[in-house]
C-alpha positions as CSV (number, residue, x, y, z in Angstrom):
1,M,0.0,0.0,0.0
2,I,2.8,2.4,0.8
3,W,4.4,2.0,-2.6
4,K,1.2,3.0,-4.2
5,R,1.2,6.2,-2.2
6,W,4.7,7.0,-3.4
7,V,3.8,6.2,-7.1
8,A,0.7,8.4,-6.9
9,A,2.8,11.2,-5.5
10,V,5.5,10.9,-8.1
11,V,2.9,11.1,-10.9
12,G,0.5,13.6,-9.2
13,V,2.9,16.2,-7.7
14,P,4.6,17.2,-11.0
15,A,1.2,17.4,-12.7
16,V,-0.2,19.7,-9.9
17,L,3.0,21.9,-9.9
18,G,3.0,22.1,-13.7
19,V,-0.6,23.5,-13.8
20,C,0.3,25.8,-10.9
21,W,3.3,27.1,-12.8
22,W,1.1,27.6,-15.9
23,G,-0.9,30.3,-14.1
24,A,-3.6,31.3,-11.6
25,E,-6.6,30.6,-13.8
26,P,-5.6,27.2,-15.1
27,F,-4.7,26.3,-11.5
28,A,-8.1,27.5,-10.3
29,A,-9.8,25.5,-13.0
30,M,-8.0,22.3,-11.9
31,I,-8.8,23.0,-8.2
32,T,-12.5,23.5,-9.1
33,A,-12.5,20.2,-10.9
34,V,-10.9,18.5,-7.9
35,A,-13.5,20.2,-5.6
36,A,-16.3,18.9,-7.8
37,I,-15.0,15.3,-7.5
38,A,-14.5,15.7,-3.8
39,G,-18.1,17.1,-3.4
40,G,-19.4,14.1,-5.5
41,E,-17.6,11.7,-3.1
42,L,-19.2,13.3,-0.1
43,V,-22.7,13.2,-1.8
44,I,-22.3,9.6,-2.7
45,A,-21.2,8.7,0.9
46,Q,-24.1,10.6,2.3
47,R,-26.6,8.9,0.0
48,R,-25.2,5.5,0.9
49,A,-25.8,6.4,4.5
50,G,-29.5,7.1,3.7
51,I,-29.2,10.9,3.4
52,R,-30.6,12.4,0.2
53,T,-28.3,15.4,-0.1
54,S,-29.8,18.5,-1.6
55,L,-27.8,18.9,-4.8
56,P,-28.9,22.5,-5.7
57,I,-27.4,23.6,-2.3
58,A,-24.4,21.3,-2.5
59,V,-23.1,22.6,-5.8
60,M,-23.1,26.2,-4.4
61,G,-19.8,25.4,-2.8
62,L,-18.1,25.2,-6.2
63,A,-18.2,28.9,-6.5
64,G,-15.5,29.1,-3.9
65,P,-12.6,27.5,-5.8
66,A,-13.8,29.1,-9.0
67,I,-13.4,32.7,-7.7
68,P,-10.3,33.4,-9.8
69,L,-12.2,32.3,-12.8
70,I,-15.4,34.3,-12.0
71,F,-13.3,37.4,-11.1
72,P,-10.1,37.2,-13.2
73,S,-9.2,40.8,-12.3
74,G,-9.6,40.1,-8.6
75,L,-12.4,40.6,-6.1
76,R,-11.5,44.2,-5.3
77,A,-11.5,45.2,-9.0
78,S,-14.8,43.5,-9.7
79,S,-17.9,45.5,-10.6
80,L,-20.1,43.2,-8.5
81,S,-20.8,44.6,-5.0
82,L,-20.8,42.5,-1.9
83,S,-24.6,43.0,-1.6
84,S,-25.2,41.7,-5.1
85,M,-23.1,38.6,-4.4
86,A,-24.9,38.0,-1.2
87,G,-28.2,38.4,-3.0
88,L,-27.2,35.8,-5.5
89,A,-26.2,33.4,-2.8
90,V,-29.5,33.9,-1.0
91,A,-31.4,33.3,-4.3
92,L,-29.6,30.1,-4.9
93,L,-30.2,28.9,-1.3
94,L,-33.9,29.7,-1.6
95,S,-34.0,27.8,-4.9
96,G,-32.6,24.8,-3.1
97,F,-35.3,25.1,-0.4
98,V,-38.0,25.2,-3.1
99,Y,-36.5,22.1,-4.8
100,E,-36.6,20.3,-1.5
101,V,-40.2,21.2,-0.9
102,A,-41.1,19.9,-4.3
103,A,-39.1,16.7,-3.9
104,A,-40.6,16.0,-0.4
105,Q,-43.9,15.4,-2.0
106,K,-42.6,12.1,-3.4
107,D,-41.3,10.9,0.0
108,E,-43.3,8.9,2.5
109,R,-41.2,10.3,5.3
110,P,-39.9,13.8,4.3
111,R,-36.5,14.7,5.6
112,I,-36.1,18.2,4.4
113,G,-33.9,19.4,7.3
114,A,-31.5,16.5,7.0
115,N,-31.2,16.9,3.2
116,V,-30.6,20.6,3.4
117,G,-28.1,20.2,6.2
118,A,-26.2,17.6,4.2
119,G,-26.2,19.9,1.2
120,L,-24.9,22.8,3.3
121,L,-22.1,20.7,4.7
122,C,-21.1,19.6,1.2
123,A,-21.2,23.2,0.0
124,A,-19.2,24.5,2.9
125,Y,-16.6,21.7,2.6
126,T,-16.1,22.2,-1.2
127,A,-16.0,26.0,-0.7
128,L,-12.9,25.5,1.4
129,F,-11.1,24.7,-1.8
130,A,-11.2,28.4,-2.5
131,G,-8.3,28.9,-0.2
132,I,-6.1,26.7,-2.5
133,S,-7.2,28.6,-5.6
134,L,-6.6,32.0,-4.0
135,L,-3.1,31.1,-2.9
136,R,-2.0,31.0,-6.5
137,E,-3.1,34.5,-7.3
138,P,-0.3,37.2,-7.6
139,I,0.6,38.4,-4.2
140,R,2.7,41.3,-2.9
141,L,5.4,40.6,-0.3
142,R,7.4,43.1,1.7
143,S,10.6,41.3,0.4
144,A,11.1,39.9,-3.0
145,P,11.6,36.1,-3.6
146,L,15.2,35.0,-3.6
147,I,14.6,33.4,-7.0
148,A,13.9,36.4,-9.2
149,G,11.5,36.4,-12.1
150,V,9.1,33.8,-10.6
151,D,5.6,34.7,-9.5
152,P,5.5,34.6,-5.6
153,G,2.0,33.0,-5.9
154,F,3.6,29.9,-7.3
155,F,6.1,29.7,-4.5
156,M,3.4,30.3,-2.0
157,V,1.5,27.2,-3.2
158,V,4.7,25.2,-3.2
159,L,5.5,26.3,0.3
160,V,2.0,25.4,1.7
161,L,1.9,22.1,-0.1
162,C,5.4,21.1,1.2
163,C,4.4,22.1,4.8
164,V,1.3,20.0,4.7
165,W,3.1,17.0,3.1
166,A,5.9,17.3,5.7
167,S,3.4,17.3,8.5
168,D,1.4,14.4,7.1
169,T,4.5,12.3,6.4
170,A,6.3,13.0,9.7
171,A,3.1,12.4,11.7
172,Y,2.7,9.0,10.0
173,Y,6.2,7.8,10.4
174,V,6.8,9.2,13.9
175,G,3.5,7.8,15.0
176,L,4.4,4.4,13.4
177,S,7.8,4.2,15.0
178,M,7.3,5.7,18.5
179,G,3.7,6.6,18.9
180,S,2.0,5.2,22.1
181,R,-0.5,7.8,23.3
182,K,-3.7,8.1,21.3
183,L,-4.5,11.5,20.0
184,A,-8.2,11.1,19.2
185,P,-9.1,7.5,19.5
186,V,-12.8,8.1,18.8
187,L,-12.1,9.8,15.5
188,S,-8.9,8.2,14.3
189,P,-7.5,5.3,16.5
190,A,-4.2,5.2,14.6
191,K,-3.2,8.8,15.3
192,T,-0.9,9.4,18.2
193,V,0.2,12.4,20.2
194,E,3.9,11.7,19.3
195,G,3.0,11.7,15.6
196,A,1.1,15.0,16.0
197,V,4.1,16.6,17.6
198,G,6.4,15.2,15.0
199,G,4.1,16.5,12.2
200,F,4.0,20.0,13.8
201,V,7.8,20.2,14.1
202,A,8.4,19.0,10.6
203,A,5.9,21.5,9.1
204,V,7.5,24.4,11.1
205,V,11.1,23.5,10.0
206,V,10.1,23.0,6.4
207,G,8.1,26.3,6.4
208,A,11.0,28.3,7.9
209,V,13.5,26.9,5.4
210,L,11.4,27.2,2.3
211,G,10.1,30.6,3.5
212,H,13.6,31.9,3.5
213,F,14.8,30.3,0.2
214,L,11.6,30.8,-1.8
215,L,10.1,34.0,-0.4
216,G,12.9,35.6,1.5
217,R,10.8,35.6,4.6
218,A,11.7,32.9,7.0
219,L,9.3,34.2,9.8
220,L,6.3,34.1,7.4
221,G,7.3,30.6,6.4
222,W,7.5,29.7,10.1
223,W,3.9,30.9,10.7
224,I,2.7,29.0,7.6
225,G,4.4,25.9,8.9
226,A,2.7,26.3,12.3
227,I,-0.7,26.6,10.6
228,A,0.0,23.5,8.6
229,G,1.1,21.6,11.6
230,T,-2.0,22.4,13.6
231,A,-4.9,23.2,11.2
232,G,-3.8,20.4,8.9
233,Q,-4.1,17.8,11.5
234,I,-7.4,19.1,12.7
235,G,-8.7,18.9,9.1
236,D,-7.5,15.3,8.9
237,L,-9.3,14.4,12.1
238,F,-12.5,16.2,10.9
239,E,-12.6,14.1,7.8
240,S,-11.8,10.9,9.8
241,G,-14.8,11.6,12.1
242,L,-17.0,12.4,9.1
243,K,-16.1,9.1,7.4
244,R,-16.7,7.2,10.6
245,E,-20.1,8.8,10.9
246,L,-21.0,7.8,7.3
247,G,-19.6,4.3,7.8
248,I,-16.9,4.4,5.1
249,K,-13.1,3.8,5.2
250,D,-12.1,6.1,2.3
251,S,-14.0,8.8,0.6
252,G,-13.3,7.2,-2.8
253,G,-10.7,5.3,-4.8
254,I,-9.6,7.7,-7.5
255,I,-6.0,8.0,-6.1
256,P,-4.2,4.7,-5.6
257,G,-3.0,4.3,-2.0
258,H,-4.6,7.5,-0.9
259,G,-8.4,6.9,-1.4
260,G,-10.5,9.8,-2.7
261,M,-9.9,13.5,-3.3
262,L,-11.2,14.3,0.2
263,D,-8.7,11.9,1.7
264,R,-5.9,13.6,-0.1
265,F,-6.9,17.2,0.4
266,D,-8.5,17.0,3.9
267,S,-5.5,18.7,5.6
268,L,-5.0,21.3,2.9
269,L,-8.6,22.3,3.1
270,F,-8.2,23.6,6.6
271,V,-4.7,25.1,6.0
272,A,-5.0,27.0,2.8
273,P,-7.8,29.4,3.9
274,M,-6.0,30.2,7.1
275,V,-2.8,30.9,5.2
276,W,-4.7,33.1,2.8
277,L,-6.1,35.1,5.7
278,L,-2.6,35.4,7.2
279,L,-1.3,36.8,3.9
280,Q,-4.1,39.4,3.9
281,I,-2.8,40.6,7.3
282,A,1.0,40.1,7.0
283,G,1.6,40.0,3.3
């Protein structure tokens, strides 16, 4: 099983970085496609658990990762106001409610609340992919990258990905070799406190080193590593708990050795939005 994980990484990582290098819009298109697959995995799992997810509400989340495609000049330069965007979201939500009222007429036991709740969960979860898309947009830093001529947005994505991968890998191997105290046995029995500490340390070290060499800001890299080492592991536990609730082992089987898209991106979904917020404050 481990060799499948490494083969998938050898094939998948260059593909992701290649699209990321291509530009912000192609990268956003790829992330939106990934979000659609991940949302589909969650909807299928919910329906297998007896929950008929409200699809009109669930698909609303795809607007998140598609933000760079919807607003290619940026949110601030867009002619759409926040009130008009909020009005559109409310209209879509109400459309979902109307759909559920109509669909409930065919059910012997209507479950409008459960269906809408499942749809909102799916929408919120897929909307978190917006953080990944937005990281690739051109950013301004107080210091220039040490490698001139390369868009800092590309380096930011590389930095965040490496921090998350370092945390996941270190947590797995440290926990496997010396883990003894369970971290969250109800949600994920295999995770240990020792593994979590090892994952945090690895993310911080990788973040500081790459932050210095790629962005010229070691302290910013340190903070990004700290976010990856904490929020990433919380995201992993959240998805583990969700899978246990739905009675599944993996969200899918599209990635050999990794499971589904949600299994692969669960940590990053919690990390990327927080890093983006950090950049708005400290960029």
